[in-house]
TORKEFI-247229 format. One record per residue (C-alpha): residue in one letter; z, x, y negated. Coordinates in nm, 4 decimals. Last residue first. Example, Ala and Ser with C-alpha at 12.3 -4.5 7.8 and 13.67 -1.06 7.14 Angstrom:
BEGIN
+------+----------+----------+----------+
! type !        z !        x !        y !
+------+----------+----------+----------+
!    S !   0.7140 !   1.3670 !   0.1060 !
!    A !   0.7800 !   1.2300 !   0.4500 !
+------+----------+----------+----------+
REM end
This chain:
BEGIN
+------+----------+----------+----------+
! type !        z !        x !        y !
+------+----------+----------+----------+
!    X !   0.3527 !  -1.9990 !   0.4334 !
!    X !   0.5497 !  -1.6596 !   0.3952 !
!    X !   0.2876 !  -1.4478 !   0.2653 !
!    X !   0.1503 !  -1.6781 !   0.0143 !
!    X !   0.4811 !  -1.7877 !  -0.1031 !
!    X !   0.6106 !  -1.4280 !  -0.1372 !
!    X !   0.3118 !  -1.3120 !  -0.3259 !
!    X !   0.3536 !  -1.6456 !  -0.5687 !
!    X !   0.7119 !  -1.5512 !  -0.6474 !
!    X !   0.6391 !  -1.1873 !  -0.6737 !
!    X !   0.3805 !  -1.2464 !  -0.9621 !
!    X !   0.2324 !  -0.9157 !  -1.0773 !
!    X !   0.3956 !  -0.7509 !  -0.7799 !
!    X !   0.5385 !  -0.4166 !  -0.7512 !
!    X !   0.5233 !  -0.1728 !  -0.4745 !
!    X !   0.6894 !   0.1555 !  -0.4469 !
!    X !   0.5733 !   0.4298 !  -0.2189 !
!    X !   0.7429 !   0.7748 !  -0.1357 !
!    X !   0.6981 !   1.1168 !   0.0401 !
!    X !   0.3215 !   1.1406 !   0.0104 !
!    X !   0.1956 !   1.4574 !   0.1441 !
!    X !   0.0459 !   1.7781 !  -0.0133 !
!    X !   0.3587 !   1.9401 !  -0.0732 !
!    X !   0.5245 !   1.6664 !  -0.2702 !
!    X !   0.3561 !   1.3180 !  -0.3700 !
!    X !   0.5598 !   1.0258 !  -0.5279 !
!    X !   0.3532 !   0.7129 !  -0.5356 !
!    X !   0.4178 !   0.4188 !  -0.7516 !
!    X !   0.1903 !   0.0916 !  -0.6845 !
!    X !   0.1174 !  -0.1644 !  -0.9498 !
!    X !  -0.0250 !  -0.4950 !  -0.8227 !
!    X !  -0.2681 !  -0.7494 !  -0.9551 !
!    X !  -0.3280 !  -1.0450 !  -0.7196 !
!    X !  -0.5834 !  -1.2260 !  -0.5075 !
!    X !  -0.5217 !  -1.5175 !  -0.2713 !
!    X !  -0.7576 !  -1.7143 !  -0.0744 !
!    X !  -0.6149 !  -2.0314 !   0.1425 !
!    X !  -0.7647 !  -2.1292 !   0.4678 !
!    X !  -0.4396 !  -2.0538 !   0.6659 !
!    X !  -0.4407 !  -1.6857 !   0.5109 !
!    X !  -0.6714 !  -1.5058 !   0.3064 !
!    X !  -0.6375 !  -1.1684 !   0.1597 !
!    X !  -0.6515 !  -0.9870 !  -0.1745 !
!    X !  -0.5025 !  -0.6949 !  -0.3600 !
!    X !  -0.6192 !  -0.5837 !  -0.6882 !
!    X !  -0.4769 !  -0.2517 !  -0.8099 !
!    X !  -0.3334 !  -0.0086 !  -1.0516 !
!    X !  -0.2396 !   0.3003 !  -0.9140 !
!    X !   0.0667 !   0.5170 !  -1.0199 !
!    X !   0.0562 !   0.8876 !  -0.9099 !
!    X !   0.3984 !   1.0570 !  -0.9830 !
!    X !   0.3955 !   1.4593 !  -0.8601 !
!    X !   0.2834 !   1.5927 !  -1.1918 !
!    X !   0.1509 !   1.2734 !  -1.3908 !
!    X !  -0.1133 !   1.0720 !  -1.2474 !
!    X !  -0.3009 !   0.7554 !  -1.3183 !
!    X !  -0.5533 !   0.5825 !  -1.0871 !
!    X !  -0.7419 !   0.2900 !  -1.1812 !
!    X !  -0.8763 !  -0.0148 !  -1.0134 !
!    X !  -0.7524 !   0.0918 !  -0.6569 !
!    X !  -0.8766 !  -0.1934 !  -0.4317 !
!    X !  -0.6611 !  -0.3371 !  -0.1426 !
!    X !  -0.8210 !  -0.5722 !   0.1003 !
!    X !  -0.6434 !  -0.7714 !   0.3527 !
!    X !  -0.8606 !  -1.0022 !   0.5627 !
!    X !  -0.7568 !  -0.8871 !   0.9231 !
!    X !  -0.6250 !  -1.2294 !   1.0177 !
!    X !  -0.4113 !  -1.2162 !   0.7212 !
!    X !  -0.0697 !  -1.2396 !   0.8908 !
!    X !  -0.1687 !  -0.9774 !   1.1686 !
!    X !  -0.3526 !  -0.7436 !   0.9018 !
!    X !  -0.0255 !  -0.7505 !   0.6876 !
!    X !   0.2076 !  -0.6967 !   0.9875 !
!    X !  -0.0303 !  -0.3964 !   1.1492 !
!    X !  -0.0020 !  -0.2401 !   0.8058 !
!    X !   0.3721 !  -0.2586 !   0.7756 !
!    X !   0.4040 !  -0.1316 !   1.1315 !
!    X !   0.1756 !   0.1731 !   1.0437 !
!    X !   0.3837 !   0.2277 !   0.7550 !
!    X !   0.7170 !   0.2174 !   0.9940 !
!    X !   0.5344 !   0.4796 !   1.2135 !
!    X !   0.4202 !   0.7148 !   0.9258 !
!    X !   0.8049 !   0.7248 !   0.8483 !
!    X !   1.0343 !   0.4507 !   0.6825 !
!    X !   0.9556 !   0.1276 !   0.5734 !
!    X !   1.1890 !  -0.0542 !   0.3435 !
!    X !   1.1686 !  -0.4267 !   0.3099 !
!    X !   0.9282 !  -0.7204 !   0.2378 !
!    X !   0.6736 !  -0.7979 !   0.4777 !
!    X !   0.8055 !  -1.1408 !   0.6013 !
!    X !   0.8392 !  -1.2420 !   0.2552 !
!    X !   1.1395 !  -1.2273 !   0.0296 !
!    X !   1.0399 !  -0.9700 !  -0.2400 !
!    X !   1.0053 !  -0.6053 !  -0.2766 !
!    X !   0.7928 !  -0.3465 !  -0.0484 !
!    X !   0.9328 !  -0.0004 !  -0.0612 !
!    X !   0.7534 !   0.2617 !   0.1738 !
!    X !   1.0033 !   0.5612 !   0.2450 !
!    X !   0.8131 !   0.8740 !   0.3634 !
!    X !   1.0156 !   1.1177 !   0.5823 !
!    X !   0.7186 !   1.2287 !   0.8217 !
!    X !   0.5159 !   1.2698 !   0.5047 !
!    X !   0.2450 !   1.0621 !   0.4663 !
!    X !  -0.1405 !   1.1772 !   0.4028 !
!    X !  -0.2118 !   1.1951 !   0.7749 !
!    X !  -0.1197 !   0.8189 !   0.7712 !
!    X !  -0.4120 !   0.7223 !   0.5712 !
!    X !  -0.6510 !   0.9186 !   0.8068 !
!    X !  -0.5139 !   0.7454 !   1.1124 !
!    X !  -0.5888 !   0.3918 !   0.9071 !
!    X !  -0.9455 !   0.4454 !   0.8809 !
!    X !  -1.0326 !   0.0985 !   0.8220 !
!    X !  -1.3051 !   0.1957 !   0.5386 !
!    X !  -1.0729 !   0.0480 !   0.2595 !
!    X !  -0.7752 !   0.2148 !   0.4021 !
!    X !  -0.9707 !   0.5426 !   0.3969 !
!    X !  -1.0655 !   0.5064 !   0.0435 !
!    X !  -0.7167 !   0.4246 !  -0.0737 !
!    X !  -0.5604 !   0.6994 !   0.0857 !
!    X !  -0.8311 !   0.9602 !  -0.0434 !
!    X !  -0.7504 !   0.8241 !  -0.3967 !
!    X !  -0.3927 !   0.9121 !  -0.3187 !
!    X !  -0.4844 !   1.2772 !  -0.2216 !
!    X !  -0.7057 !   1.2990 !  -0.5277 !
!    X !  -0.4342 !   1.1739 !  -0.7341 !
!    X !  -0.1744 !   1.4306 !  -0.6052 !
!    X !  -0.4191 !   1.7242 !  -0.6704 !
!    X !  -0.5898 !   1.8341 !  -0.3411 !
!    X !  -0.5067 !   2.1721 !  -0.2153 !
!    X !  -0.7134 !   2.2514 !   0.0792 !
+------+----------+----------+----------+
REM end
């Protein structure tokens, strides 16, 4: 099956929303680099599907399993896919929701790079660090 890059990414968000993490990992290239900016416990570069799984696990651990990611709009041009998203979670009795932009690069039916950009980096760092 030859899905477009946008279809591949869309399926990844759908699988994540359904809690099907193995399906999300299937769309990732073995050499993927997953970039998370900022100064929180989540920040850094994660490598390979095993690194991304570590990131997902950390997100769920820190949020008590409440992390949600909604793909509000998906834009694509060639191998680049941009997702305008809303991310929300709860932590220590506090709710948080923020707009993020996710930039994917897809090659050969696999995601090879992911870059995350927060609407308010300082607020996101504070939420995940407290």
